[in-house]
C-alpha atoms as an extended CHARMM CRD file, in Angstrom:
* protein
*
        54  EXT
         1         1  MET       CA              0.0000000000        0.0000000000        0.0000000000  PROA      1               0.0000000000
         2         2  ASN       CA              1.3190000000        3.4260000000       -0.8930000000  PROA      2               0.0000000000
         3         3  ARG       CA              1.0710000000        6.1980000000        1.6410000000  PROA      3               0.0000000000
         4         4  ILE       CA              0.2340000000        9.8220000000        1.0040000000  PROA      4               0.0000000000
         5         5  TYR       CA              1.7020000000       11.9520000000        3.7600000000  PROA      5               0.0000000000
         6         6  GLN       CA              0.1820000000       15.4160000000        4.1890000000  PROA      6               0.0000000000
         7         7  GLY       CA             -1.0970000000       15.4630000000        0.6350000000  PROA      7               0.0000000000
         8         8  LYS       CA              2.2670000000       14.6850000000       -0.9680000000  PROA      8               0.0000000000
         9         9  VAL       CA              2.4520000000       11.7820000000       -3.3970000000  PROA      9               0.0000000000
        10        10  THR       CA              5.5520000000        9.6940000000       -2.7930000000  PROA      10              0.0000000000
        11        11  ASN       CA              5.0560000000        6.8170000000       -5.2450000000  PROA      11              0.0000000000
        12        12  VAL       CA              2.7180000000        5.7460000000       -8.0530000000  PROA      12              0.0000000000
        13        13  GLU       CA              2.1880000000        2.1380000000       -9.0870000000  PROA      13              0.0000000000
        14        14  ILE       CA              0.1520000000        0.7610000000      -11.9750000000  PROA      14              0.0000000000
        15        15  LEU       CA             -1.3380000000       -2.7030000000      -12.3270000000  PROA      15              0.0000000000
        16        16  LYS       CA              0.1660000000       -4.6980000000      -15.1860000000  PROA      16              0.0000000000
        17        17  GLY       CA             -0.4380000000       -8.1200000000      -16.5900000000  PROA      17              0.0000000000
        18        18  LYS       CA             -3.2070000000      -10.6150000000      -15.9900000000  PROA      18              0.0000000000
        19        19  ASP       CA             -2.2230000000      -11.1420000000      -12.3680000000  PROA      19              0.0000000000
        20        20  GLY       CA             -2.5470000000       -7.4230000000      -11.6050000000  PROA      20              0.0000000000
        21        21  LYS       CA              0.9030000000       -7.1030000000      -10.1150000000  PROA      21              0.0000000000
        22        22  PRO       CA              1.7390000000       -3.4720000000       -9.2460000000  PROA      22              0.0000000000
        23        23  GLU       CA              4.7660000000       -1.9570000000      -10.9270000000  PROA      23              0.0000000000
        24        24  PRO       CA              6.2940000000        1.4730000000      -10.2900000000  PROA      24              0.0000000000
        25        25  LEU       CA              5.3380000000        4.0720000000      -12.8750000000  PROA      25              0.0000000000
        26        26  PRO       CA              8.3590000000        5.8240000000      -14.4000000000  PROA      26              0.0000000000
        27        27  ASP       CA              8.0300000000        9.6140000000      -14.6420000000  PROA      27              0.0000000000
        28        28  TRP       CA              5.0110000000        9.5430000000      -12.3470000000  PROA      28              0.0000000000
        29        29  GLN       CA              5.3250000000       13.2720000000      -11.6860000000  PROA      29              0.0000000000
        30        30  ASP       CA              4.5220000000       14.0030000000      -15.3380000000  PROA      30              0.0000000000
        31        31  ALA       CA              1.5430000000       11.6230000000      -15.3400000000  PROA      31              0.0000000000
        32        32  LEU       CA              0.2070000000       13.1590000000      -12.1390000000  PROA      32              0.0000000000
        33        33  TRP       CA              0.5610000000       16.6850000000      -13.5360000000  PROA      33              0.0000000000
        34        34  GLN       CA             -1.2120000000       15.7350000000      -16.7890000000  PROA      34              0.0000000000
        35        35  HSD       CA             -4.0760000000       14.2260000000      -14.7820000000  PROA      35              0.0000000000
        36        36  HSD       CA             -4.3070000000       17.3960000000      -12.7000000000  PROA      36              0.0000000000
        37        37  GLN       CA             -4.3850000000       19.6050000000      -15.8130000000  PROA      37              0.0000000000
        38        38  LEU       CA             -7.0950000000       17.4920000000      -17.4570000000  PROA      38              0.0000000000
        39        39  PHE       CA             -9.2150000000       17.5340000000      -14.2940000000  PROA      39              0.0000000000
        40        40  GLN       CA             -8.8290000000       21.3110000000      -13.9460000000  PROA      40              0.0000000000
        41        41  ASP       CA             -9.8070000000       21.8240000000      -17.6070000000  PROA      41              0.0000000000
        42        42  ALA       CA            -12.9590000000       19.7530000000      -17.0430000000  PROA      42              0.0000000000
        43        43  VAL       CA            -13.8480000000       21.7560000000      -13.9250000000  PROA      43              0.0000000000
        44        44  ASN       CA            -13.3610000000       25.0290000000      -15.8160000000  PROA      44              0.0000000000
        45        45  TYR       CA            -15.4760000000       23.7960000000      -18.7540000000  PROA      45              0.0000000000
        46        46  TYR       CA            -18.4080000000       22.7250000000      -16.5940000000  PROA      46              0.0000000000
        47        47  THR       CA            -18.2130000000       25.8960000000      -14.5070000000  PROA      47              0.0000000000
        48        48  LEU       CA            -18.3920000000       27.9890000000      -17.6750000000  PROA      48              0.0000000000
        49        49  ALA       CA            -21.2530000000       25.8740000000      -19.0490000000  PROA      49              0.0000000000
        50        50  LEU       CA            -23.1840000000       26.2920000000      -15.7830000000  PROA      50              0.0000000000
        51        51  ALA       CA            -22.6020000000       30.0510000000      -15.8400000000  PROA      51              0.0000000000
        52        52  ALA       CA            -23.8200000000       30.2000000000      -19.4620000000  PROA      52              0.0000000000
        53        53  LEU       CA            -27.1200000000       28.6270000000      -18.4060000000  PROA      53              0.0000000000
        54        54  ALA       CA            -27.7720000000       31.4600000000      -15.9610000000  PROA      54              0.0000000000
């Protein structure tokens, strides 16, 4: 189990293969940042769409 201490990610593992064995994700900082950017874009889009309905 990976631990997140005070909101800081220390390790990212992905499940690979049929047995679902976790493997460390190389360059996990980049993957985490891309996920954050995509999520923030979606939040901004839906906020703008909600404001347009008003």
